[in-house]
TIVEX-952268 format. One record per atom (N, C-alpha, C): residue number from 0; residue in three letters; x, z, y. Coordinates in steps of 0.2 Angstrom, whole numbers. Example, Ala and Ser with C-alpha at 12.3 -4.5 7.8 and 13.67 -1.06 7.14 Angstrom:
residues 2
n = 0 res = Ala c1 = 66 c3 = 39 c2 = -28
n = 0 res = Ala c1 = 62 c3 = 39 c2 = -22
n = 0 res = Ala c1 = 66 c3 = 39 c2 = -16
n = 1 res = Ser c1 = 64 c3 = 35 c2 = -11
n = 1 res = Ser c1 = 68 c3 = 36 c2 = -5
n = 1 res = Ser c1 = 64 c3 = 39 c2 = 0
//
This chain:
residues 94
n = 0 res = Met c1 = 845 c3 = 271 c2 = 1496
n = 0 res = Met c1 = 849 c3 = 276 c2 = 1492
n = 0 res = Met c1 = 844 c3 = 282 c2 = 1489
n = 1 res = Ser c1 = 845 c3 = 284 c2 = 1483
n = 1 res = Ser c1 = 841 c3 = 289 c2 = 1481
n = 1 res = Ser c1 = 843 c3 = 296 c2 = 1483
n = 2 res = Thr c1 = 838 c3 = 300 c2 = 1483
n = 2 res = Thr c1 = 839 c3 = 307 c2 = 1485
n = 2 res = Thr c1 = 846 c3 = 310 c2 = 1482
n = 3 res = Ser c1 = 846 c3 = 309 c2 = 1475
n = 3 res = Ser c1 = 852 c3 = 312 c2 = 1472
n = 3 res = Ser c1 = 859 c3 = 309 c2 = 1474
n = 4 res = Glu c1 = 858 c3 = 302 c2 = 1476
n = 4 res = Glu c1 = 864 c3 = 299 c2 = 1478
n = 4 res = Glu c1 = 866 c3 = 302 c2 = 1485
n = 5 res = Met c1 = 861 c3 = 303 c2 = 1489
n = 5 res = Met c1 = 862 c3 = 306 c2 = 1496
n = 5 res = Met c1 = 865 c3 = 313 c2 = 1495
n = 6 res = Leu c1 = 862 c3 = 317 c2 = 1491
n = 6 res = Leu c1 = 865 c3 = 324 c2 = 1490
n = 6 res = Leu c1 = 872 c3 = 324 c2 = 1488
n = 7 res = Glu c1 = 874 c3 = 319 c2 = 1483
n = 7 res = Glu c1 = 881 c3 = 319 c2 = 1481
n = 7 res = Glu c1 = 885 c3 = 317 c2 = 1486
n = 8 res = Leu c1 = 883 c3 = 312 c2 = 1490
n = 8 res = Leu c1 = 887 c3 = 310 c2 = 1496
n = 8 res = Leu c1 = 888 c3 = 315 c2 = 1501
n = 9 res = Asn c1 = 883 c3 = 319 c2 = 1502
n = 9 res = Asn c1 = 884 c3 = 325 c2 = 1507
n = 9 res = Asn c1 = 888 c3 = 330 c2 = 1504
n = 10 res = Arg c1 = 888 c3 = 332 c2 = 1498
n = 10 res = Arg c1 = 892 c3 = 337 c2 = 1495
n = 10 res = Arg c1 = 899 c3 = 334 c2 = 1495
n = 11 res = Thr c1 = 900 c3 = 328 c2 = 1494
n = 11 res = Thr c1 = 907 c3 = 325 c2 = 1494
n = 11 res = Thr c1 = 910 c3 = 326 c2 = 1501
n = 12 res = Ile c1 = 906 c3 = 324 c2 = 1506
n = 12 res = Ile c1 = 908 c3 = 324 c2 = 1513
n = 12 res = Ile c1 = 910 c3 = 332 c2 = 1515
n = 13 res = Asp c1 = 906 c3 = 336 c2 = 1512
n = 13 res = Asp c1 = 907 c3 = 344 c2 = 1514
n = 13 res = Asp c1 = 914 c3 = 346 c2 = 1510
n = 14 res = Arg c1 = 915 c3 = 343 c2 = 1504
n = 14 res = Arg c1 = 922 c3 = 345 c2 = 1501
n = 14 res = Arg c1 = 927 c3 = 342 c2 = 1505
n = 15 res = Leu c1 = 926 c3 = 336 c2 = 1507
n = 15 res = Leu c1 = 931 c3 = 332 c2 = 1511
n = 15 res = Leu c1 = 932 c3 = 336 c2 = 1518
n = 16 res = Arg c1 = 927 c3 = 339 c2 = 1521
n = 16 res = Arg c1 = 928 c3 = 342 c2 = 1527
n = 16 res = Arg c1 = 932 c3 = 349 c2 = 1526
n = 17 res = Arg c1 = 931 c3 = 352 c2 = 1521
n = 17 res = Arg c1 = 935 c3 = 358 c2 = 1519
n = 17 res = Arg c1 = 942 c3 = 356 c2 = 1518
n = 18 res = Ala c1 = 943 c3 = 351 c2 = 1515
n = 18 res = Ala c1 = 950 c3 = 349 c2 = 1513
n = 18 res = Ala c1 = 954 c3 = 347 c2 = 1520
n = 19 res = Val c1 = 950 c3 = 343 c2 = 1524
n = 19 res = Val c1 = 953 c3 = 341 c2 = 1531
n = 19 res = Val c1 = 954 c3 = 348 c2 = 1535
n = 20 res = Gly c1 = 950 c3 = 352 c2 = 1535
n = 20 res = Gly c1 = 951 c3 = 359 c2 = 1538
n = 20 res = Gly c1 = 957 c3 = 362 c2 = 1536
n = 21 res = Ser c1 = 958 c3 = 362 c2 = 1529
n = 21 res = Ser c1 = 964 c3 = 365 c2 = 1526
n = 21 res = Ser c1 = 970 c3 = 362 c2 = 1529
n = 22 res = Leu c1 = 970 c3 = 355 c2 = 1529
n = 22 res = Leu c1 = 976 c3 = 351 c2 = 1531
n = 22 res = Leu c1 = 977 c3 = 353 c2 = 1539
n = 23 res = Arg c1 = 972 c3 = 354 c2 = 1543
n = 23 res = Arg c1 = 973 c3 = 355 c2 = 1550
n = 23 res = Arg c1 = 976 c3 = 362 c2 = 1551
n = 24 res = Thr c1 = 974 c3 = 367 c2 = 1546
n = 24 res = Thr c1 = 977 c3 = 374 c2 = 1547
n = 24 res = Thr c1 = 985 c3 = 373 c2 = 1545
n = 25 res = Met c1 = 986 c3 = 369 c2 = 1540
n = 25 res = Met c1 = 993 c3 = 368 c2 = 1538
n = 25 res = Met c1 = 997 c3 = 364 c2 = 1542
n = 26 res = Tyr c1 = 995 c3 = 359 c2 = 1545
n = 26 res = Tyr c1 = 999 c3 = 354 c2 = 1549
n = 26 res = Tyr c1 = 997 c3 = 354 c2 = 1556
n = 27 res = Gly c1 = 992 c3 = 358 c2 = 1558
n = 27 res = Gly c1 = 990 c3 = 358 c2 = 1565
n = 27 res = Gly c1 = 987 c3 = 351 c2 = 1568
n = 28 res = Asp c1 = 989 c3 = 349 c2 = 1574
n = 28 res = Asp c1 = 986 c3 = 343 c2 = 1577
n = 28 res = Asp c1 = 990 c3 = 337 c2 = 1576
n = 29 res = Ala c1 = 992 c3 = 336 c2 = 1570
n = 29 res = Ala c1 = 996 c3 = 330 c2 = 1568
n = 29 res = Ala c1 = 992 c3 = 324 c2 = 1569
n = 30 res = Ala c1 = 995 c3 = 318 c2 = 1570
n = 30 res = Ala c1 = 991 c3 = 312 c2 = 1571
n = 30 res = Ala c1 = 988 c3 = 310 c2 = 1565
n = 31 res = Ser c1 = 991 c3 = 311 c2 = 1559
n = 31 res = Ser c1 = 987 c3 = 309 c2 = 1553
n = 31 res = Ser c1 = 981 c3 = 314 c2 = 1552
n = 32 res = Val c1 = 982 c3 = 320 c2 = 1554
n = 32 res = Val c1 = 976 c3 = 324 c2 = 1553
n = 32 res = Val c1 = 970 c3 = 323 c2 = 1558
n = 33 res = Arg c1 = 972 c3 = 321 c2 = 1564
n = 33 res = Arg c1 = 967 c3 = 318 c2 = 1568
n = 33 res = Arg c1 = 964 c3 = 312 c2 = 1566
n = 34 res = Arg c1 = 967 c3 = 307 c2 = 1563
n = 34 res = Arg c1 = 964 c3 = 301 c2 = 1560
n = 34 res = Arg c1 = 960 c3 = 303 c2 = 1554
n = 35 res = Leu c1 = 962 c3 = 308 c2 = 1550
n = 35 res = Leu c1 = 957 c3 = 310 c2 = 1545
n = 35 res = Leu c1 = 951 c3 = 313 c2 = 1547
n = 36 res = Ser c1 = 951 c3 = 317 c2 = 1553
n = 36 res = Ser c1 = 946 c3 = 320 c2 = 1556
n = 36 res = Ser c1 = 941 c3 = 315 c2 = 1559
n = 37 res = Asn c1 = 944 c3 = 310 c2 = 1562
n = 37 res = Asn c1 = 940 c3 = 304 c2 = 1565
n = 37 res = Asn c1 = 937 c3 = 300 c2 = 1559
n = 38 res = Asp c1 = 940 c3 = 299 c2 = 1554
n = 38 res = Asp c1 = 937 c3 = 295 c2 = 1548
n = 38 res = Asp c1 = 931 c3 = 299 c2 = 1545
n = 39 res = Leu c1 = 932 c3 = 306 c2 = 1545
n = 39 res = Leu c1 = 927 c3 = 310 c2 = 1542
n = 39 res = Leu c1 = 921 c3 = 310 c2 = 1546
n = 40 res = Glu c1 = 922 c3 = 310 c2 = 1553
n = 40 res = Glu c1 = 916 c3 = 310 c2 = 1558
n = 40 res = Glu c1 = 913 c3 = 304 c2 = 1557
n = 41 res = Arg c1 = 916 c3 = 298 c2 = 1556
n = 41 res = Arg c1 = 913 c3 = 292 c2 = 1555
n = 41 res = Arg c1 = 909 c3 = 292 c2 = 1548
n = 42 res = Leu c1 = 912 c3 = 295 c2 = 1543
n = 42 res = Leu c1 = 908 c3 = 295 c2 = 1537
n = 42 res = Leu c1 = 901 c3 = 299 c2 = 1538
n = 43 res = Glu c1 = 902 c3 = 304 c2 = 1541
n = 43 res = Glu c1 = 896 c3 = 308 c2 = 1543
n = 43 res = Glu c1 = 891 c3 = 304 c2 = 1547
n = 44 res = Ile c1 = 893 c3 = 301 c2 = 1552
n = 44 res = Ile c1 = 888 c3 = 297 c2 = 1556
n = 44 res = Ile c1 = 885 c3 = 291 c2 = 1551
n = 45 res = Asp c1 = 889 c3 = 288 c2 = 1547
n = 45 res = Asp c1 = 886 c3 = 283 c2 = 1543
n = 45 res = Asp c1 = 882 c3 = 285 c2 = 1538
n = 46 res = Ala c1 = 883 c3 = 291 c2 = 1535
n = 46 res = Ala c1 = 879 c3 = 294 c2 = 1530
n = 46 res = Ala c1 = 872 c3 = 296 c2 = 1533
n = 47 res = Arg c1 = 872 c3 = 299 c2 = 1539
n = 47 res = Arg c1 = 866 c3 = 301 c2 = 1543
n = 47 res = Arg c1 = 862 c3 = 294 c2 = 1544
n = 48 res = Asp c1 = 865 c3 = 289 c2 = 1546
n = 48 res = Asp c1 = 862 c3 = 283 c2 = 1548
n = 48 res = Asp c1 = 859 c3 = 280 c2 = 1541
n = 49 res = Leu c1 = 862 c3 = 280 c2 = 1536
n = 49 res = Leu c1 = 860 c3 = 277 c2 = 1530
n = 49 res = Leu c1 = 854 c3 = 281 c2 = 1527
n = 50 res = Asp c1 = 854 c3 = 288 c2 = 1528
n = 50 res = Asp c1 = 849 c3 = 292 c2 = 1526
n = 50 res = Asp c1 = 842 c3 = 291 c2 = 1530
n = 51 res = Ser c1 = 843 c3 = 290 c2 = 1537
n = 51 res = Ser c1 = 837 c3 = 290 c2 = 1541
n = 51 res = Ser c1 = 834 c3 = 283 c2 = 1541
n = 52 res = Ser c1 = 839 c3 = 278 c2 = 1540
n = 52 res = Ser c1 = 836 c3 = 271 c2 = 1540
n = 52 res = Ser c1 = 840 c3 = 267 c2 = 1535
n = 53 res = Pro c1 = 838 c3 = 268 c2 = 1529
n = 53 res = Pro c1 = 841 c3 = 264 c2 = 1524
n = 53 res = Pro c1 = 840 c3 = 256 c2 = 1524
n = 54 res = Pro c1 = 845 c3 = 252 c2 = 1523
n = 54 res = Pro c1 = 844 c3 = 245 c2 = 1523
n = 54 res = Pro c1 = 840 c3 = 243 c2 = 1517
n = 55 res = Asn c1 = 838 c3 = 237 c2 = 1518
n = 55 res = Asn c1 = 834 c3 = 234 c2 = 1512
n = 55 res = Asn c1 = 838 c3 = 233 c2 = 1506
n = 56 res = Val c1 = 835 c3 = 234 c2 = 1500
n = 56 res = Val c1 = 839 c3 = 233 c2 = 1494
n = 56 res = Val c1 = 840 c3 = 226 c2 = 1493
n = 57 res = Val c1 = 846 c3 = 224 c2 = 1491
n = 57 res = Val c1 = 847 c3 = 217 c2 = 1490
n = 57 res = Val c1 = 847 c3 = 216 c2 = 1482
n = 58 res = His c1 = 843 c3 = 211 c2 = 1480
n = 58 res = His c1 = 843 c3 = 209 c2 = 1473
n = 58 res = His c1 = 846 c3 = 203 c2 = 1472
n = 59 res = Arg c1 = 852 c3 = 204 c2 = 1468
n = 59 res = Arg c1 = 856 c3 = 198 c2 = 1467
n = 59 res = Arg c1 = 854 c3 = 194 c2 = 1461
n = 60 res = Glu c1 = 854 c3 = 187 c2 = 1461
n = 60 res = Glu c1 = 853 c3 = 183 c2 = 1456
n = 60 res = Glu c1 = 858 c3 = 185 c2 = 1450
n = 61 res = Pro c1 = 856 c3 = 185 c2 = 1444
n = 61 res = Pro c1 = 860 c3 = 186 c2 = 1438
n = 61 res = Pro c1 = 866 c3 = 181 c2 = 1438
n = 62 res = Val c1 = 872 c3 = 183 c2 = 1437
n = 62 res = Val c1 = 878 c3 = 178 c2 = 1436
n = 62 res = Val c1 = 878 c3 = 176 c2 = 1429
n = 63 res = Glu c1 = 879 c3 = 169 c2 = 1429
n = 63 res = Glu c1 = 880 c3 = 166 c2 = 1422
n = 63 res = Glu c1 = 886 c3 = 169 c2 = 1419
n = 64 res = Arg c1 = 886 c3 = 171 c2 = 1413
n = 64 res = Arg c1 = 891 c3 = 174 c2 = 1409
n = 64 res = Arg c1 = 894 c3 = 169 c2 = 1404
n = 65 res = Ile c1 = 900 c3 = 168 c2 = 1404
n = 65 res = Ile c1 = 904 c3 = 164 c2 = 1400
n = 65 res = Ile c1 = 907 c3 = 168 c2 = 1394
n = 66 res = Lys c1 = 905 c3 = 167 c2 = 1388
n = 66 res = Lys c1 = 908 c3 = 171 c2 = 1383
n = 66 res = Lys c1 = 915 c3 = 168 c2 = 1381
n = 67 res = Val c1 = 920 c3 = 172 c2 = 1381
n = 67 res = Val c1 = 926 c3 = 170 c2 = 1379
n = 67 res = Val c1 = 928 c3 = 173 c2 = 1372
n = 68 res = Ser c1 = 929 c3 = 169 c2 = 1367
n = 68 res = Ser c1 = 930 c3 = 171 c2 = 1360
n = 68 res = Ser c1 = 936 c3 = 176 c2 = 1360
n = 69 res = Asp c1 = 936 c3 = 181 c2 = 1355
n = 69 res = Asp c1 = 941 c3 = 186 c2 = 1355
n = 69 res = Asp c1 = 945 c3 = 184 c2 = 1348
n = 70 res = Thr c1 = 944 c3 = 178 c2 = 1345
n = 70 res = Thr c1 = 949 c3 = 176 c2 = 1340
n = 70 res = Thr c1 = 955 c3 = 174 c2 = 1343
n = 71 res = Pro c1 = 961 c3 = 174 c2 = 1339
n = 71 res = Pro c1 = 967 c3 = 172 c2 = 1341
n = 71 res = Pro c1 = 968 c3 = 165 c2 = 1342
n = 72 res = Tyr c1 = 972 c3 = 163 c2 = 1348
n = 72 res = Tyr c1 = 973 c3 = 156 c2 = 1349
n = 72 res = Tyr c1 = 978 c3 = 153 c2 = 1344
n = 73 res = Asp c1 = 978 c3 = 147 c2 = 1343
n = 73 res = Asp c1 = 983 c3 = 144 c2 = 1339
n = 73 res = Asp c1 = 990 c3 = 145 c2 = 1342
n = 74 res = Ala c1 = 994 c3 = 148 c2 = 1338
n = 74 res = Ala c1 = 1001 c3 = 150 c2 = 1340
n = 74 res = Ala c1 = 1005 c3 = 143 c2 = 1342
n = 75 res = Ser c1 = 1003 c3 = 138 c2 = 1340
n = 75 res = Ser c1 = 1007 c3 = 132 c2 = 1341
n = 75 res = Ser c1 = 1006 c3 = 130 c2 = 1349
n = 76 res = Met c1 = 1001 c3 = 132 c2 = 1352
n = 76 res = Met c1 = 999 c3 = 131 c2 = 1359
n = 76 res = Met c1 = 1005 c3 = 134 c2 = 1363
n = 77 res = Trp c1 = 1008 c3 = 139 c2 = 1361
n = 77 res = Trp c1 = 1013 c3 = 143 c2 = 1365
n = 77 res = Trp c1 = 1020 c3 = 141 c2 = 1364
n = 78 res = Leu c1 = 1021 c3 = 136 c2 = 1359
n = 78 res = Leu c1 = 1028 c3 = 135 c2 = 1357
n = 78 res = Leu c1 = 1032 c3 = 132 c2 = 1364
n = 79 res = Gly c1 = 1038 c3 = 135 c2 = 1365
n = 79 res = Gly c1 = 1042 c3 = 132 c2 = 1370
n = 79 res = Gly c1 = 1040 c3 = 135 c2 = 1377
n = 80 res = Ile c1 = 1036 c3 = 140 c2 = 1377
n = 80 res = Ile c1 = 1034 c3 = 143 c2 = 1384
n = 80 res = Ile c1 = 1037 c3 = 150 c2 = 1384
n = 81 res = Asp c1 = 1040 c3 = 151 c2 = 1391
n = 81 res = Asp c1 = 1043 c3 = 158 c2 = 1392
n = 81 res = Asp c1 = 1037 c3 = 163 c2 = 1393
n = 82 res = Asp c1 = 1039 c3 = 169 c2 = 1391
n = 82 res = Asp c1 = 1035 c3 = 175 c2 = 1392
n = 82 res = Asp c1 = 1036 c3 = 178 c2 = 1399
n = 83 res = Glu c1 = 1034 c3 = 174 c2 = 1405
n = 83 res = Glu c1 = 1036 c3 = 176 c2 = 1411
n = 83 res = Glu c1 = 1034 c3 = 183 c2 = 1413
n = 84 res = Gly c1 = 1028 c3 = 185 c2 = 1411
n = 84 res = Gly c1 = 1026 c3 = 192 c2 = 1412
n = 84 res = Gly c1 = 1030 c3 = 197 c2 = 1409
n = 85 res = Leu c1 = 1034 c3 = 195 c2 = 1404
n = 85 res = Leu c1 = 1038 c3 = 200 c2 = 1400
n = 85 res = Leu c1 = 1046 c3 = 199 c2 = 1402
n = 86 res = Gly c1 = 1047 c3 = 196 c2 = 1408
n = 86 res = Gly c1 = 1054 c3 = 195 c2 = 1410
n = 86 res = Gly c1 = 1057 c3 = 189 c2 = 1408
n = 87 res = Gly c1 = 1053 c3 = 184 c2 = 1406
n = 87 res = Gly c1 = 1056 c3 = 177 c2 = 1404
n = 87 res = Gly c1 = 1060 c3 = 177 c2 = 1398
n = 88 res = Leu c1 = 1058 c3 = 181 c2 = 1393
n = 88 res = Leu c1 = 1062 c3 = 181 c2 = 1386
n = 88 res = Leu c1 = 1062 c3 = 174 c2 = 1383
n = 89 res = His c1 = 1067 c3 = 173 c2 = 1380
n = 89 res = His c1 = 1068 c3 = 166 c2 = 1377
n = 89 res = His c1 = 1069 c3 = 168 c2 = 1369
n = 90 res = Tyr c1 = 1064 c3 = 166 c2 = 1365
n = 90 res = Tyr c1 = 1065 c3 = 167 c2 = 1358
n = 90 res = Tyr c1 = 1059 c3 = 163 c2 = 1355
n = 91 res = Glu c1 = 1060 c3 = 162 c2 = 1348
n = 91 res = Glu c1 = 1056 c3 = 158 c2 = 1344
n = 91 res = Glu c1 = 1050 c3 = 162 c2 = 1342
n = 92 res = Arg c1 = 1044 c3 = 160 c2 = 1343
n = 92 res = Arg c1 = 1038 c3 = 163 c2 = 1341
n = 92 res = Arg c1 = 1037 c3 = 161 c2 = 1334
n = 93 res = Gly c1 = 1033 c3 = 166 c2 = 1331
n = 93 res = Gly c1 = 1031 c3 = 163 c2 = 1324
n = 93 res = Gly c1 = 1031 c3 = 169 c2 = 1319
//
């Protein structure tokens, strides 16, 4: 991870820490606030681990792209078909 990415991650965690602190002030020791604090602590641990010992960068093989034409389909292909995504409307196309 680049330095700029780590800086942005740490800034985001700091903002999240302040937000969770505000929630703790507002709601006290509620179970959901404790879970958020726990999640925040885990994020901090993972960010430190990532910064101190970054994993190897994985280079993926390029995926074959299939071009789909944007020209309209022949309308006769859809004759007699319900528009299920639109509530099953029944009408003649054309």
